[in-house]
N, C-alpha and C positions, 0 to 999 in steps of 0.2 A: 511118419509123414507130415511135412508141415504144409500149410495151406497153399494153394496154387491159384493166384489171381488171374482174372480174365486178361487184364492188361496191368503190367506192373510198374506202376509211376513211382513207387517207392524206390524201386531198383534203379529206375532212369534217375532219379534224384541223386542217389549214389555215385553214379557215373558222372553225370553233367552237372550236378547241382553247384559245385564250386564255380565252374564256368558261368552259370546262368546268374548265380548271385553277384559275380563280379561285374557282369553285364548291367545288371539292374541297379547295381550301386553307383556306376558311372552315370545312369540316368538321374538318380536320386542326388548325386552330387552337383549336377547340373540345374536341376529343377524343371528340366524340359519334359513334362509329362504328356503333354498333347500335341500331337503331330510333329514330335520331335525328329531330330536327324536320322535315327534309327528307322522309323518309319519310311522315310525316303530311301535309305539304302536298303531295307528289305524289300521295297517295291522294285528297286533296279534288279536284284538278284534274282528274285522271283520270276520276273518277266523273262529274264534271260534263261532262266532254267526250264522253262516250259515253252519258250519260242514265241511270246506273244510281244506285240509292240508296247502294251501298257498293262499296268498293274495297279490297281487301287485296293489298298488293304482297309477293311472295314471291320465292324464290331462283331461279326458273327457270319457262319455260313448262311443262316437263314436271311439276315440283312443282305447278303450278297446276291442271292436269289431275288429278293424283292426288289433291290435297287437296279439289277438288270431288267426287270420287267417294267419298272418305272421309267428307264431310260427310253425304252421301246414304245412307250405309251400306252401300255395295256390297261384296259378298263372295263367298264360296262359294255355288254354286248359283244366283247371278243371271247375267243376261245383260245385256251392253250392245252396242248397235249402233253400228257406225261404218264409215268408209270405209277400204277396203284401199289407196287411192292417196293416200298420206300420209306424212310422217315417221313413224317406227316408234313414237314416244311416244304417238300416238293409240290404239293397241292395246297398248302396253307397260304402261300404268298399269291398264288393265283386268285383264290377266293377272296383274300384279303382286299385286293384291289378291284373286286366286283365281277371279275371274269368268270367264265364257266371253266371247269375242270373237265378235260376230255381224257378218260382213262383208255389205255390200250393194253392189252395183256403181254406178258412177258415170255421170252424163250424159256422153256421150262429147265435148259441145261445150264444158261448163264445168268438168268433173271434180268435179262437186258431187254429193252423194247428194240423192235428191229425196223428197218427202213419200210418194208411192205405193210407192215400192220400200222405204222404211223400214216403212211401214205393213204390209207384206206379211211383214216379217221379224218382227214383233211375236209374242211367245209370253207365256203366264202368268208366265215367269220374267224377262221384260224390266224391267230396273232402270231404264235411263236410254238416252238416244240421245246420241251425240256427232258431230254433223256438223262437218266440216273446212271452214273457209272458206280452200280453197287459193288459193295464188298472189297472194292480195289481193282476191279477190272473196267476198262475204259469202253464205253459205249461206241457203237460205230457212228459218231456224229457226222462224219463226211457223208457216209452212204445215207443217212437220215435228211441230210441237207440236199444231196441230189434228188432224194426221192420226193421231196415237198416243193423244191424249187426255191430259186434264191430270194423270192419275196416274203418268205416265212423264215425268220432266223431260228437258229438253233442255239440254244443255251444249254451247255454240258452243266449238269449237276454234278461235279466232282468232289463233293464234300469227302468222300472215302477214297479217292483215286489219285491224290496229287502224287507224282512221280510215276505213275502208270504210263505205258505207251500202247499203241495199237500199230504196229509195224513201225513206221518211222514217225509217226504222229505222237505228240505228246498229250496227256490229259490236261485240261484246262486251257491249253493254248492253240486249239485246233477247230475251233467253232466260232461263230459270230461272238459270242460271248461264253466265257467259262468261269465257273466259280468254284471255290472251295472253302473248306471249313478248318479252323485250327483248334477246334474243340480238343480237350486233353487226351482223349482216347485215339485221335487221328494219328496217322503216320507221321506227320508233321504237324505239332501241336504246341498251343501255348500253354500257360498256366491260369486258364480261365476261358473266356469266349474270344474268338477271333475268326476272321474270314478274309477272303480277298476275291476280288473280280478282275477278269483278264480278258482284253480285247485287242485286236488290231484296227479297229476303227477309232480314228481319233475323235471323231464326233462324239460317239458313245462314250468314250474314255471321258472326255471334257464334262458330258452331262452327269456322269456317274461322280466324278470328282465333286461337282456342285451339290448333287443331291445328299451326298454324305455329311455335308455341313450345312444343313438347313436350306439348301437351294441357293446358296451364295455364289455369284459369278465369280470366276477366278480373275477376270479382267476388270470389270467395272466395281467389283466388291460390292455390289447391289444384290438383294434378294429377288432373284429373277424367276424363281419357280419355287412351288411349295416342296421343300426336302424332308430330311430327317437327321437325326444326330446319331450318326452310323460310324464314328471315328474308331480306328485301332488305337488303343493306348501304347505310348511309347514303350513303356516297360515290358508290355508283350511282344513288341516289336524286337527289342532287345533279346528277349528269351529266344525269338523264332530265329534270329541271327545265328544265335549259338547252335540250335538244333539242326539249322539248314547246314551248316558244315558237316555234320554227321550223318545226314540224312541218307546218302547213298550206301553208306555201310550199315545203317540201320535196316534199310530195305533189303539188303542182301541178307542179312540175318533173318528178316521176316520169310523170304522166299526159300531159305534153307529149311527153316523150322516146316514150312508148308510141305516141302518135298520130303521131310521126314515122316510127316503125318500120312502122305499118300501111300507112303511105302508100307507104313504100320496098319493102315486100315484096308489095304488091299484083301486080306483074307477074312475081314469081319463081314459076315454074311448081313444083308439088309441095310448096309450103311454106304452110302455114295459120297466121296470126296468132291469138293469143288472142281467145277469143269473150267479150263481157260481156252479161250480162241486161239487157233493156231499161231497167229501173229501177235498174240498178247504178251505183254510184259504186266503181269499181275502183281500188285503190291501187298496183297493179303491184309488190308486193313481189319478185315473180319475173316475168320476161316469157319466158314459155314458148311455142316455136312447136312446130308438127309437122312433120316430113319425112315425106312419103309415099313409097310405093314407086313405082317406074317400070317400063316394059316390060323393062326389063334387068336391073334391082336391086331387092333388097328394101329396105325402109324402114331396116332396121339397118345394111345395107351402105352406103346413102346418108348415114346419119347419121354413121357411122365416117369417110366421106370428109371431112365437114363438121368433125368432131372433129380429124381430122389437120390440116385447114387452119387452124382456129384456134390450135392447138398451134404450128404452124410460124410463124404471124404474131403470136404472143405476145397472142392475145384470149382473155380469160376466158370461161369458160362452165361449165355444169354440166348434169347429167342428173338432174332430179327428176320421175320415180323411175325408175331402169332395171330395178327389181324392185318390183313391188306388195308390200305387206306380207305378204299370204297366200303369197307366192313365197318368203319368207325362213324358213330352217329353223326358227326358234323359234316360228313363227306358222301354219305349213303345216297342223298338225292342226286348228286352228280353221276352216279352209276345208272341212273334211269331204269332200275329192274335188271340191268344186264349182269351177268356173272363173268368172272374171269378165272377161268378154270386153272391155268397154270400158276396164277398167284394164290389162289385158295389152296390149292394142293401142297403147295410149297409152305403156306402158312401153318399147315397141319404137321410138317414133317421136318422143318428146320430146327437146328440148335447149333450154336456157335461155340466153338472150343476156344481155350486160351491161347492166344499168339501175341508174341512181342518180341523184340530183339534179343531179350535175355532169357528167353524160354529155353531150358536144357533137354537134352536128350532123355535124361532121366525123369523129368518132368512129363515128358510126351509118353515115356513107357507108363508112367502111373495112370495118366489121363485115359490112354487107350485100354489099360487094363480094367479099370473101374467102368469104363463103356462097355467092354465086352461082358464083364461080371453082369452088368445089369440086363444087359441083352439076353444073355443066357437065362436069367432069372424069369425072363418073360415065358420061357418054354417049358418052365416047370410047375 
């Protein structure tokens, strides 16, 4: 049995490498490395894909979130509501600007923050809300916007959910601002760091375009604000244009792999497959299961057996997230002593299995077999 990676970037290169190298070669032939034509073409295609009026490509998903907050003028004495069950960037950008991170607990089934919980956390200082579309499932951004009112903009953190939908709504294109990441493990990924910001507000779009180039005004060409260097490289844009052509078929393969997992895991006692909301098109950027406790062992002990089984059999895995953000030293103060039971329980139980467009049925049979063997060993 060969190794089964969590995300198979080598296989992706075998399938798409020639197209990607040709696209990069075109950029090199022209020597147009910064803000080249591919960046503009990518922005046009991405905004149409998710139904936004504007797309601004930037240097990373983290910078996309940071620029969104900067465009809204978030700073000291402001509060921004977000999820503690996410990659640290969701809170990092808030704290970086000197604002207060306000955490709300997640739905224990979907790991998404919900409108009523967000509404209850609003104060006169609330400047924005960042719902995280975790693991590839779009958050209820419209419901959250309705709950908090039009004066508090919603910024969707769609780092893991580009291509997802909720009913007729597209991830990244259905809130005041949407952001995504093109980190190499994402469903739409470049060969390095990259990200994008989406909005249908022309003023916000113009502000973000200026901020990503050090605050340079697009009309006067003067530096009218303090910005940052957050441009997407042209070569990365060229790679993304290639991958965008194949995105829908790659997402279909992810969904098929997720469906196979769900069937295989049905009879595995103590294991819970991901839950999608009724109207969701989940893109399974990450396939996260939960391993519950047994009569004899805690969930963490059982998960550790599975982790060891995967290591011994060269099966890739990850634990997103073994600590929620409020349990990290830099962010503990923002919790103000509060606990977030759904997040904390999830952190003890979750483990993510390999998922990507080239995952085979036989691979999945092997993965689930190792999982079962590890769990069976917990009872002996």
